[in-house]
PLY file of the C-alpha trace (Angstrom):
ply
format ascii 1.0
element vertex 331
property float x
property float y
property float z
element edge 330
property int vertex1
property int vertex2
end_header
-0.40 70.96 -122.51
3.37 70.22 -123.03
5.80 73.00 -121.40
7.19 75.33 -124.16
10.82 75.91 -124.40
12.20 79.76 -124.41
14.35 80.63 -127.51
17.34 80.62 -124.62
16.58 77.12 -123.86
16.27 76.08 -127.29
19.88 77.83 -128.15
21.36 76.19 -125.10
20.26 72.85 -126.51
21.49 72.96 -129.92
24.81 73.96 -128.63
25.54 71.30 -126.35
24.42 69.09 -129.42
27.29 70.75 -131.40
30.06 70.49 -128.71
28.91 66.93 -128.01
28.71 67.73 -124.11
25.84 65.61 -122.60
24.66 65.74 -119.22
26.04 62.89 -116.83
24.08 60.70 -114.49
24.66 61.18 -110.70
26.68 58.27 -109.77
24.29 56.06 -107.32
25.33 57.05 -103.34
26.57 53.96 -101.80
24.44 53.21 -98.56
26.68 53.94 -95.63
25.95 52.86 -91.94
27.08 55.19 -89.25
28.74 52.97 -86.34
28.55 54.28 -83.01
32.17 53.73 -81.45
31.04 55.20 -78.11
28.50 52.30 -77.84
29.83 49.15 -79.56
27.80 46.22 -80.28
27.49 44.02 -77.37
25.95 40.68 -79.48
26.73 38.89 -82.62
24.47 37.69 -85.05
24.60 34.42 -84.07
23.51 35.38 -80.38
20.69 37.70 -81.82
19.81 34.82 -84.27
19.50 32.12 -81.26
17.21 35.11 -79.61
15.12 35.36 -82.62
14.63 31.54 -82.47
13.34 31.59 -78.76
10.51 34.54 -79.46
9.83 32.58 -82.93
8.23 29.84 -80.64
6.79 32.48 -78.27
4.89 34.36 -81.07
3.49 30.78 -82.41
1.96 30.34 -78.48
0.88 34.02 -78.88
-0.74 33.43 -82.01
-2.88 30.79 -80.79
-3.82 32.72 -77.62
-5.06 35.80 -79.22
-6.51 34.04 -82.05
-8.75 32.25 -79.19
-9.24 35.63 -77.48
-10.37 37.83 -80.76
-12.40 34.45 -82.19
-10.32 35.48 -85.76
-7.46 34.05 -86.89
-4.39 36.22 -85.96
-1.07 36.16 -86.91
1.89 37.18 -84.86
5.56 36.87 -85.96
8.78 38.26 -85.34
9.86 41.29 -87.64
13.31 42.51 -86.08
15.75 42.01 -83.23
18.00 44.95 -82.26
19.92 46.74 -79.79
20.32 50.10 -79.27
19.99 53.11 -76.21
17.09 52.95 -73.84
15.92 56.73 -74.49
15.67 55.86 -78.13
13.19 53.15 -77.19
11.60 55.17 -74.91
11.14 58.41 -76.66
9.68 56.61 -79.79
6.31 55.52 -77.16
3.16 56.83 -77.45
1.94 58.99 -74.46
-0.99 56.27 -74.37
0.45 52.59 -74.62
0.00 49.02 -72.67
3.42 48.50 -71.18
3.69 45.17 -68.82
6.79 45.46 -66.01
8.09 41.49 -65.91
10.03 40.30 -63.64
12.93 37.90 -64.70
14.34 35.83 -61.86
16.87 33.13 -62.95
16.74 29.59 -61.23
20.60 29.85 -60.83
21.95 32.19 -58.18
25.01 33.53 -60.62
22.53 35.72 -62.19
20.83 38.77 -61.08
17.34 39.52 -61.31
16.33 42.24 -63.58
13.12 43.75 -65.69
11.63 43.16 -68.95
8.80 45.15 -70.48
6.40 43.87 -73.28
4.40 47.03 -74.83
1.19 46.43 -76.71
-0.27 48.97 -78.98
-3.12 50.85 -77.12
-5.79 50.09 -80.45
-4.88 46.29 -79.98
-5.65 46.42 -76.28
-9.37 48.21 -76.78
-9.38 45.47 -79.60
-9.05 42.90 -76.92
-11.18 44.07 -74.53
-14.01 44.45 -77.05
-13.52 41.00 -77.73
-13.22 39.54 -74.11
-16.57 41.73 -73.51
-18.31 39.96 -76.13
-17.96 42.93 -78.98
-18.78 42.57 -82.50
-15.89 41.81 -85.22
-15.66 45.68 -85.93
-12.69 47.82 -84.71
-13.00 49.40 -81.59
-10.40 52.22 -80.73
-11.60 55.16 -78.85
-9.39 58.27 -77.87
-9.46 58.08 -74.03
-7.06 55.99 -71.49
-7.97 52.93 -70.40
-10.36 52.66 -67.36
-9.80 50.74 -63.93
-11.69 48.09 -65.27
-10.25 47.73 -68.68
-6.63 47.69 -67.07
-7.68 44.89 -64.47
-8.54 42.47 -67.94
-5.55 43.85 -69.56
-3.68 42.55 -66.41
-4.69 39.42 -66.99
-3.78 38.96 -70.26
-0.52 40.07 -69.46
-0.23 37.65 -66.71
-0.81 34.79 -69.34
1.80 36.28 -71.74
4.19 36.44 -68.99
3.40 32.84 -68.33
4.10 31.86 -71.87
7.39 33.68 -72.05
8.38 31.83 -69.14
7.64 28.43 -71.24
9.55 29.79 -74.01
12.71 30.78 -72.09
12.60 27.73 -69.86
13.15 25.40 -73.13
16.91 27.30 -72.94
17.29 28.55 -69.81
15.74 27.64 -66.47
14.06 30.65 -64.85
10.68 32.26 -63.78
8.79 35.20 -64.59
6.12 36.94 -63.14
3.73 40.44 -63.85
5.31 43.36 -61.60
2.92 46.01 -62.75
1.10 46.97 -65.77
1.69 51.04 -66.81
-0.38 53.09 -69.25
2.09 55.85 -69.95
4.71 55.47 -71.59
6.55 59.10 -70.47
6.05 57.82 -66.98
8.42 54.86 -67.39
12.01 54.52 -65.69
12.77 50.95 -65.95
16.41 51.67 -66.76
18.85 54.40 -67.32
18.40 56.35 -70.70
22.05 55.49 -71.67
21.58 52.03 -70.98
21.82 49.35 -74.12
18.75 47.40 -74.55
17.93 44.68 -76.93
14.46 45.33 -78.50
12.63 42.46 -80.42
9.36 43.61 -82.76
6.72 41.62 -82.93
4.53 42.16 -86.02
0.49 41.04 -85.21
-1.82 40.97 -88.16
-5.64 40.69 -87.34
-8.42 40.94 -89.89
-9.06 44.09 -88.18
-5.82 45.32 -87.30
-1.95 45.34 -87.68
0.43 46.86 -85.66
3.43 46.08 -83.79
4.58 44.94 -80.30
7.86 45.27 -78.68
9.85 43.63 -76.08
12.25 45.35 -74.05
15.42 43.28 -72.07
18.56 44.97 -71.01
21.69 44.02 -72.75
24.02 43.95 -69.11
21.74 41.06 -67.91
20.88 39.78 -71.23
24.62 39.32 -71.80
25.53 36.93 -69.15
22.63 34.63 -69.91
23.14 34.26 -73.47
26.56 33.51 -72.90
25.46 30.37 -71.23
23.63 29.12 -74.41
25.34 25.96 -75.58
25.20 24.40 -78.86
22.66 21.79 -77.56
20.41 24.56 -77.12
20.45 25.44 -80.96
17.71 22.88 -81.41
16.07 22.89 -77.59
14.04 20.19 -76.04
11.34 21.41 -73.97
11.11 20.28 -70.49
8.20 18.24 -69.27
6.95 17.94 -66.24
6.95 13.78 -65.47
3.32 13.99 -64.20
2.13 15.68 -67.05
3.86 13.26 -69.52
2.25 10.40 -67.34
-0.93 11.96 -67.94
-0.57 12.67 -71.60
0.60 9.04 -72.40
-2.56 7.75 -70.22
-4.61 10.08 -72.40
-3.25 8.86 -75.67
-3.33 4.66 -74.88
-7.15 5.66 -73.91
-7.99 6.60 -77.39
-6.03 4.28 -78.95
-7.83 1.68 -76.72
-11.03 2.75 -78.69
-9.45 1.66 -81.95
-11.17 -1.09 -84.21
-8.45 -3.96 -84.82
-9.35 -7.08 -87.28
-8.05 -10.17 -85.25
-7.70 -13.39 -87.80
-7.20 -17.08 -86.59
-4.84 -18.96 -88.54
-5.77 -22.87 -88.49
-3.44 -23.90 -91.03
-1.76 -23.22 -94.94
-1.94 -26.03 -97.62
-0.94 -25.82 -101.24
-3.00 -27.31 -104.13
-2.98 -27.40 -107.56
-5.44 -25.62 -109.73
-6.63 -28.49 -110.90
-7.60 -29.92 -107.34
-9.18 -26.62 -106.57
-11.47 -26.61 -109.58
-12.60 -30.18 -108.73
-13.27 -29.09 -104.99
-17.32 -29.49 -104.28
-19.41 -28.93 -101.04
-18.60 -31.37 -98.48
-15.37 -31.72 -99.66
-12.72 -32.38 -96.42
-9.36 -30.93 -97.06
-6.45 -32.34 -95.17
-4.20 -30.31 -93.11
-0.75 -30.34 -91.25
-2.20 -29.76 -87.63
-3.50 -31.56 -85.61
-7.00 -30.54 -84.22
-5.69 -29.99 -80.64
-2.34 -28.27 -81.50
-1.79 -24.41 -80.90
-2.82 -22.16 -83.75
-1.77 -18.46 -84.56
-3.70 -15.51 -83.56
-2.96 -12.63 -85.92
-3.64 -8.71 -85.07
-3.75 -6.42 -88.16
-1.89 -8.98 -89.89
1.03 -9.25 -86.82
1.12 -12.54 -84.93
0.26 -11.69 -81.56
-1.04 -14.75 -79.54
-0.98 -18.84 -79.65
-4.40 -20.14 -79.26
-6.13 -23.29 -78.41
-9.55 -24.22 -80.72
-12.42 -24.68 -78.85
-15.98 -24.27 -78.44
-18.09 -21.27 -76.02
-22.15 -22.77 -75.55
-23.10 -23.54 -79.48
-20.38 -20.97 -81.14
-16.84 -22.48 -82.39
-14.57 -20.09 -79.85
-10.27 -19.57 -79.35
-9.07 -19.80 -75.95
-5.54 -17.60 -76.09
-2.46 -19.82 -74.45
0.69 -17.09 -74.94
1.50 -14.17 -76.00
4.12 -13.99 -79.23
6.39 -11.89 -77.38
6.52 -13.84 -74.14
7.14 -17.06 -76.24
10.12 -15.15 -77.88
11.46 -14.40 -74.45
0 1
1 2
2 3
3 4
4 5
5 6
6 7
7 8
8 9
9 10
10 11
11 12
12 13
13 14
14 15
15 16
16 17
17 18
18 19
19 20
20 21
21 22
22 23
23 24
24 25
25 26
26 27
27 28
28 29
29 30
30 31
31 32
32 33
33 34
34 35
35 36
36 37
37 38
38 39
39 40
40 41
41 42
42 43
43 44
44 45
45 46
46 47
47 48
48 49
49 50
50 51
51 52
52 53
53 54
54 55
55 56
56 57
57 58
58 59
59 60
60 61
61 62
62 63
63 64
64 65
65 66
66 67
67 68
68 69
69 70
70 71
71 72
72 73
73 74
74 75
75 76
76 77
77 78
78 79
79 80
80 81
81 82
82 83
83 84
84 85
85 86
86 87
87 88
88 89
89 90
90 91
91 92
92 93
93 94
94 95
95 96
96 97
97 98
98 99
99 100
100 101
101 102
102 103
103 104
104 105
105 106
106 107
107 108
108 109
109 110
110 111
111 112
112 113
113 114
114 115
115 116
116 117
117 118
118 119
119 120
120 121
121 122
122 123
123 124
124 125
125 126
126 127
127 128
128 129
129 130
130 131
131 132
132 133
133 134
134 135
135 136
136 137
137 138
138 139
139 140
140 141
141 142
142 143
143 144
144 145
145 146
146 147
147 148
148 149
149 150
150 151
151 152
152 153
153 154
154 155
155 156
156 157
157 158
158 159
159 160
160 161
161 162
162 163
163 164
164 165
165 166
166 167
167 168
168 169
169 170
170 171
171 172
172 173
173 174
174 175
175 176
176 177
177 178
178 179
179 180
180 181
181 182
182 183
183 184
184 185
185 186
186 187
187 188
188 189
189 190
190 191
191 192
192 193
193 194
194 195
195 196
196 197
197 198
198 199
199 200
200 201
201 202
202 203
203 204
204 205
205 206
206 207
207 208
208 209
209 210
210 211
211 212
212 213
213 214
214 215
215 216
216 217
217 218
218 219
219 220
220 221
221 222
222 223
223 224
224 225
225 226
226 227
227 228
228 229
229 230
230 231
231 232
232 233
233 234
234 235
235 236
236 237
237 238
238 239
239 240
240 241
241 242
242 243
243 244
244 245
245 246
246 247
247 248
248 249
249 250
250 251
251 252
252 253
253 254
254 255
255 256
256 257
257 258
258 259
259 260
260 261
261 262
262 263
263 264
264 265
265 266
266 267
267 268
268 269
269 270
270 271
271 272
272 273
273 274
274 275
275 276
276 277
277 278
278 279
279 280
280 281
281 282
282 283
283 284
284 285
285 286
286 287
287 288
288 289
289 290
290 291
291 292
292 293
293 294
294 295
295 296
296 297
297 298
298 299
299 300
300 301
301 302
302 303
303 304
304 305
305 306
306 307
307 308
308 309
309 310
310 311
311 312
312 313
313 314
314 315
315 316
316 317
317 318
318 319
319 320
320 321
321 322
322 323
323 324
324 325
325 326
326 327
327 328
328 329
329 330
């Protein structure tokens, strides 16, 4: 039932109507963003964008890797890149979590070695273990810590993730990464000082039975040195390939191409005839060409002139003997 107004409320409304007073709508509050002058931002938007592009490539590789493990489509994308105090990141970690401590070693001696952290949600860790052990498609997330065997399996996964991270960074900056340790309790992590500035890359993971966020934590002090070395040419990086792998890839592609079917056509000669002459042609008629029987003719591969050849016989069949390649003749 609608609320019934009292007599006093009715009198107050009538009084407002006679005096022309109306309730003013509250003015919308402007969004204000607090700025901490004690810890100014160390990175510009362009630098964070470059870092975002780097980890976009990393997320695409992770998407394929997780899809192969989970045996279902898994989408991985970058949701946010921001800098904050380390204690803010550490306080947000749950007690039971999966953290890989990664050694970050630049090849150049002018840059110091540092440590990166990658944190995966605990339910996602159990889901990876379940699928690795041949589990069903149902979500599997027990309320307990990881066992030693499960930790060993997750260490193998984090080792592969560390290798993919090295490949993503090597397109921008030569370095080497290795998995230092695996931690399962976020409260015991003492990688950095609580007041240190760190950059947090949030990675969103979407799968049929799971949706969550993983995080990569990098110290700003070391990252600031490295990211300043990014030049304009790395805006669209070219991946550094191993010459041996490139040669093997080329040979593999060439083997596949060699198995392709191509149409080879030999042209004796061309001639021009009127339509009336063509209509009068009969079986057994002889057409005179402008080429001698012992002259070279052209051999076309898929309509492209490729060789010159000589007409002959092989046993009881007509045949062609290739004389020269057109490319050699041009030279």
